[in-house]
C-alpha positions as CSV (number, residue, x, y, z in Angstrom):
1,X,-61.4,-42.6,-204.8
2,X,-64.5,-44.8,-204.4
3,X,-64.2,-48.5,-204.6
4,X,-66.4,-49.9,-207.4
5,X,-68.2,-53.2,-207.9
6,X,-67.9,-54.6,-204.4
7,X,-71.3,-54.9,-202.7
8,X,-74.8,-53.6,-203.5
9,X,-77.4,-53.7,-200.7
10,X,-80.9,-52.3,-200.5
11,X,-82.6,-50.6,-197.6
12,X,-86.3,-49.6,-197.1
13,X,-86.3,-47.4,-194.1
14,X,-84.3,-44.2,-193.7
15,X,-84.7,-41.0,-191.7
16,X,-87.1,-38.3,-192.9
17,X,-86.6,-34.9,-191.2
18,X,-85.8,-31.2,-191.5
19,X,-82.0,-31.0,-191.4
20,X,-81.1,-27.3,-191.9
21,X,-82.9,-24.0,-191.5
22,X,-81.2,-21.0,-192.9
23,X,-82.5,-17.4,-192.4
24,X,-81.4,-14.2,-193.9
25,X,-82.9,-10.8,-194.8
26,X,-84.0,-12.3,-198.1
27,X,-86.0,-15.2,-196.5
28,X,-85.8,-18.6,-195.0
29,X,-84.5,-21.8,-196.6
30,X,-85.5,-25.2,-195.2
31,X,-83.6,-28.4,-196.3
32,X,-85.4,-31.7,-195.5
33,X,-84.1,-35.1,-196.4
34,X,-86.0,-38.3,-197.0
35,X,-84.9,-41.9,-196.8
36,X,-81.6,-40.6,-195.4
37,X,-78.9,-42.5,-193.7
38,X,-78.6,-41.3,-190.1
39,X,-74.9,-40.7,-189.9
40,X,-74.5,-38.6,-193.0
41,X,-77.8,-36.7,-193.3
42,X,-76.6,-33.4,-191.7
43,X,-73.5,-33.2,-193.9
44,X,-75.4,-33.9,-197.1
45,X,-78.1,-31.4,-196.2
46,X,-75.5,-28.7,-195.6
47,X,-74.0,-29.4,-199.0
48,X,-77.4,-29.2,-200.6
49,X,-78.0,-25.8,-199.0
50,X,-74.6,-24.6,-200.3
51,X,-75.4,-25.8,-203.8
52,X,-78.7,-24.0,-203.7
53,X,-77.1,-20.7,-202.5
54,X,-74.6,-21.0,-205.3
55,X,-77.6,-21.4,-207.7
56,X,-76.5,-24.9,-208.8
57,X,-79.8,-26.8,-208.0
58,X,-83.0,-27.0,-210.0
59,X,-86.2,-28.6,-209.0
60,X,-87.1,-32.1,-210.0
61,X,-83.6,-33.1,-211.1
62,X,-81.4,-35.9,-209.8
63,X,-78.1,-34.9,-208.2
64,X,-75.1,-36.7,-206.8
65,X,-74.0,-34.9,-203.6
66,X,-70.3,-35.6,-202.6
67,X,-69.7,-36.1,-198.9
68,X,-66.5,-36.8,-197.1
69,X,-67.0,-40.6,-197.0
70,X,-69.9,-41.0,-199.4
71,X,-71.7,-39.9,-202.6
72,X,-75.4,-39.6,-202.3
73,X,-77.7,-39.6,-205.4
74,X,-81.3,-38.4,-205.1
75,X,-84.1,-36.3,-206.4
76,X,-84.3,-32.6,-205.4
77,X,-87.7,-30.9,-205.2
78,X,-87.6,-27.1,-204.6
79,X,-90.8,-25.2,-203.6
80,X,-90.8,-21.4,-203.2
81,X,-93.7,-19.5,-201.5
82,X,-93.0,-15.9,-200.8
83,X,-89.8,-15.6,-198.8
84,X,-89.9,-19.3,-197.8
85,X,-87.9,-21.9,-199.8
86,X,-88.3,-25.6,-199.1
87,X,-85.7,-28.0,-200.5
88,X,-86.7,-31.7,-200.3
89,X,-84.0,-34.2,-201.1
90,X,-85.0,-37.9,-201.6
91,X,-82.1,-40.3,-201.2
92,X,-82.0,-43.0,-203.9
93,X,-78.5,-44.3,-203.8
94,X,-75.7,-44.1,-201.3
95,X,-72.1,-45.0,-202.4
96,X,-69.7,-45.5,-199.6
97,X,-65.9,-45.1,-200.1
98,X,-65.5,-48.7,-198.6
99,X,-67.2,-50.1,-201.7
100,X,-70.7,-50.7,-200.4
101,X,-73.6,-49.2,-202.4
102,X,-77.0,-48.9,-200.8
103,X,-80.1,-48.4,-202.9
104,X,-83.4,-47.2,-201.4
105,X,-86.5,-49.4,-202.2
106,X,-89.9,-48.4,-201.0
107,X,-91.1,-50.7,-198.2
108,X,-93.7,-53.2,-199.3
109,X,-97.2,-53.1,-197.8
110,X,-97.9,-56.0,-195.5
111,X,-101.3,-57.5,-196.0
112,X,-103.2,-58.4,-192.8
113,X,-103.7,-62.1,-192.1
114,X,-107.3,-63.0,-191.3
115,X,-108.0,-64.6,-188.0
116,X,-109.1,-67.8,-189.7
117,X,-105.7,-68.2,-191.3
118,X,-103.9,-67.2,-188.2
119,X,-105.6,-69.9,-186.2
120,X,-104.7,-72.8,-188.6
């Protein structure tokens, strides 16, 4: 059971990386995660792979992936070229069992300060 309504936080920097590579006679599947939380990214990627193998994922849809201590909601993009399948999962919301919800927000661009302003 997940606690509800306790605390909502935002984050702007997560991990972007290839998490799982699965090969078979039929081809290769690569699962990459973006904006991921470091300590859960492998578990969530493996669950994404299993859902794909079970034919339960479609491209460009949002999914909530259930982990052992967390539910992760994000967008899934699937690209197939020949025998290579790439699954990109973009974290949008992370709901921890302890009641904390983290929402990903794109980092803002920092504008450079001119030398004239910096000297004043």
